C-alpha positions in Angstrom: -39.1 -12.7 11.7 -38.8 -9.0 12.6 -35.3 -9.6 14.0 -34.2 -11.4 10.9 -35.5 -8.5 8.8 -33.5 -6.1 11.0 -30.3 -8.3 10.7 -30.7 -8.3 6.9 -31.2 -4.5 6.8 -28.4 -3.6 9.3 -25.5 -6.0 8.9 -23.6 -5.4 5.7 -22.1 -8.6 4.1 -24.0 -10.9 6.4 -24.4 -14.5 5.5 -26.5 -17.4 6.8 -24.4 -20.4 7.7 -26.8 -23.3 7.2 -24.4 -25.8 8.7 -24.0 -24.1 12.0 -27.4 -22.3 11.9 -25.9 -18.9 12.6 -25.5 -15.5 10.9 -22.0 -14.3 10.2 -20.9 -10.8 9.3 -17.6 -9.0 8.6 -16.0 -7.3 11.6 -16.5 -3.6 10.7 -17.3 -0.6 12.9 -20.8 -0.2 11.3 -21.7 -3.9 11.9 -20.4 -3.7 15.4 -22.6 -0.7 16.2 -25.5 -2.3 14.5 -25.2 -5.4 16.6 -25.4 -3.2 19.7 -28.5 -1.4 18.4 -30.2 -4.7 17.7 -30.0 -5.6 21.3 -28.0 -8.7 20.6 -26.1 -10.3 23.6 -22.4 -9.5 23.2 -19.4 -10.5 25.2 -17.1 -8.1 27.1 -14.4 -8.9 24.6 -16.7 -7.7 21.9 -17.4 -4.4 23.8 -13.6 -3.9 24.3 -12.9 -4.5 20.7 -15.7 -2.1 19.6 -14.3 0.6 21.9 -10.8 0.1 20.4 -12.2 0.1 16.8 -14.1 3.3 17.5 -11.0 5.0 18.8 -9.0 3.8 15.7 -11.7 5.1 13.4 -11.8 8.5 15.1 -8.0 8.8 14.9 -8.1 7.8 11.2 -10.9 10.4 10.5 -8.9 13.1 12.2 -5.7 12.2 10.3 -7.6 12.1 7.0 -8.6 15.8 7.4 -5.2 17.0 8.7 -3.8 20.2 7.2 -0.3 19.6 8.5 1.9 16.9 10.0 5.2 16.4 11.7 6.1 13.6 9.4 9.1 14.3 7.2 9.1 12.9 3.7 12.1 11.3 2.0 14.2 13.7 -0.1 14.4 13.7 -3.8 10.8 14.5 -4.7 10.2 17.6 -6.8 12.4 19.6 -9.1 13.5 23.3 -9.0 10.9 25.3 -7.2 8.6 22.4 -6.7 7.5 21.5 -3.2 4.5 20.1 -1.4 2.2 22.3 0.7 1.7 21.3 4.3 -1.8 19.8 3.8 -0.4 17.8 0.9 2.4 16.3 3.1 -0.3 15.4 5.6 -2.2 13.6 2.8 0.9 11.7 1.8 1.6 10.7 5.4 -2.0 9.4 5.8 -1.8 7.3 2.6 1.6 5.9 3.7 -0.2 4.1 6.6 -2.4 2.2 4.2 -2.1 -0.1 1.1 -5.2 1.5 -0.5 -6.4 5.1 -0.1 -9.1 7.2 -1.6 -7.9 10.8 -2.0 -10.9 13.0 -2.4 -9.5 16.5 -2.0 -11.3 19.3 -3.8 -10.5 20.3 -7.4 -7.2 22.0 -7.7 -5.9 20.8 -4.4 -3.1 18.8 -6.0 -4.3 15.1 -5.9 -1.9 14.3 -8.8 1.2 15.5 -6.9 0.0 13.8 -3.7 -0.3 10.5 -5.5 3.1 10.8 -7.1 4.6 11.7 -3.7 3.2 8.5 -2.2 4.6 6.4 -5.1 8.0 8.1 -4.5 7.9 7.5 -0.8 7.1 3.8 -1.2 9.4 3.4 -4.2 6.3 1.8 -5.8 7.8 1.3 -9.3 6.9 0.3 -11.8 3.6 2.1 -11.5 0.4 2.1 -13.6 -1.7 5.3 -13.9 -5.2 5.0 -15.3 -6.8 8.3 -16.2 -9.1 10.0 -18.7 -7.5 10.2 -22.2 -7.4 14.0 -22.2 -4.9 14.1 -19.3 -2.5 11.3 -20.2 0.1 13.8 -21.5 -0.3 16.0 -18.4 0.3 13.0 -16.2 3.4 12.1 -18.1 4.8 15.7 -17.6 4.0 15.6 -13.9 5.7 12.2 -13.5 8.9 13.5 -15.2 8.9 16.9 -13.5 8.2 15.7 -9.9 9.9 12.3 -9.8 12.4 12.4 -12.6 11.1 9.0 -13.7 10.3 7.8 -17.2 6.7 7.6 -18.1 5.3 5.7 -21.2 1.8 6.4 -22.6 -0.1 3.4 -23.8 -2.6 3.6 -26.7 -4.9 1.5 -28.7 -7.0 -1.6 -27.9 -4.4 -4.1 -29.1 -1.5 -4.3 -26.6 1.9 -3.6 -28.1 5.3 -4.5 -26.7 6.1 -2.0 -24.0 9.5 -0.3 -23.5 11.1 -0.6 -20.0 9.7 2.3 -18.0 9.0 3.3 -14.4 5.4 4.4 -15.1 2.8 3.3 -17.7 -0.1 5.6 -18.4 -3.3 4.6 -20.1 -7.0 5.7 -20.3 -10.0 3.9 -18.9 -11.4 3.0 -22.4 -8.5 0.7 -23.2 -7.9 -0.7 -19.7 -9.9 -3.9 -20.3 -7.7 -4.7 -23.3 -4.4 -4.0 -21.4 -5.2 -5.3 -18.0 -3.7 -8.8 -18.5 -0.5 -7.3 -20.1 -0.1 -4.8 -17.3 -0.5 -7.5 -14.6 2.5 -9.4 -16.2 4.9 -6.5 -15.4 3.9 -6.9 -11.7 3.4 -3.2 -10.9 4.1 -2.1 -7.4 2.0 1.1 -7.6 -1.5 1.7 -9.1 -3.3 5.0 -9.5 -6.9 5.6 -10.7 -7.3 9.2 -11.5 -11.0 10.4 -11.7 -11.8 7.1 -10.1 -15.6 7.8 -10.3 -15.1 6.5 -13.9 -15.2 3.0 -12.4 -18.2 3.5 -10.1 -20.4 1.0 -12.1 -19.4 -2.5 -11.0 -21.0 -4.0 -14.1 -18.8 -2.0 -16.5 -15.9 -3.7 -18.3 -13.5 -1.0 -17.1 -14.6 -1.5 -13.5 -14.1 -5.2 -13.7 -10.6 -4.7 -15.3 -9.7 -2.1 -12.6 -10.8 -4.5 -9.8 -8.8 -7.4 -11.3 -5.7 -5.3 -11.8 -6.0 -4.0 -8.1 -5.5 -7.6 -7.0 -2.1 -8.0 -8.6 0.1 -9.7 -5.9 3.1 -7.3 -6.0 1.0 -4.1 -5.4 2.0 -2.2 -2.3 0.1 1.0 -3.2 -3.3 1.6 -4.7 -4.7 5.1 -4.9 -8.1 6.3 -6.1 -8.3 10.0 -6.9 -11.6 11.9 -7.3 -13.0 15.3 -6.5 -16.6 13.8 -6.7 -16.6 10.7 -4.4 -20.4 10.8 -4.0 -23.1 11.1 -6.6 -25.1 14.3 -6.5 -28.3 12.4 -6.2 
């Protein structure tokens, strides 16, 4: 009984397979470490895989905090006098290695520009940007200034016919009403600005965001927030 309690407390996403009479758990670094701490018998292949996973995790952690990179970005991003700073290029290079990335740089570090650079690198158009209502116009200006792409702002709870555009911008409050319509355009890029707005999995906006993130054509999903962890 004590071991069962420890398994339940330590292995995230664990399930009891009643047919085979075994516990199963997702292969993650945390679960692999927990298995070792529980004193479970493990194979040499398991140990080798854990070692490789730890090395991969360490490399990923180092890359996520990089302030510069040797990676060169594709030309054509930014207008007159607009260019990325070295740490922003490093952030873009990091995101380019993944389908989904949380960018949690501090306030004022340029998360907006980093996100647009990733979309540009991937040519992830059309793209959908979900953000607070107060910054929709700012996003539209950034899109046009940095990428030269057209950006259309969506409003209201009743979806209206959308003009052909490279980027569609809407706020979280109306996302549940537009989610199905946006899915039909098969976006390639998706950005959630101030993504802590969807931290409550029970909220309609969170459910709509999760559903939209599963659109088959998506190559890039970016979550931006300067407050990734609750104060409490």
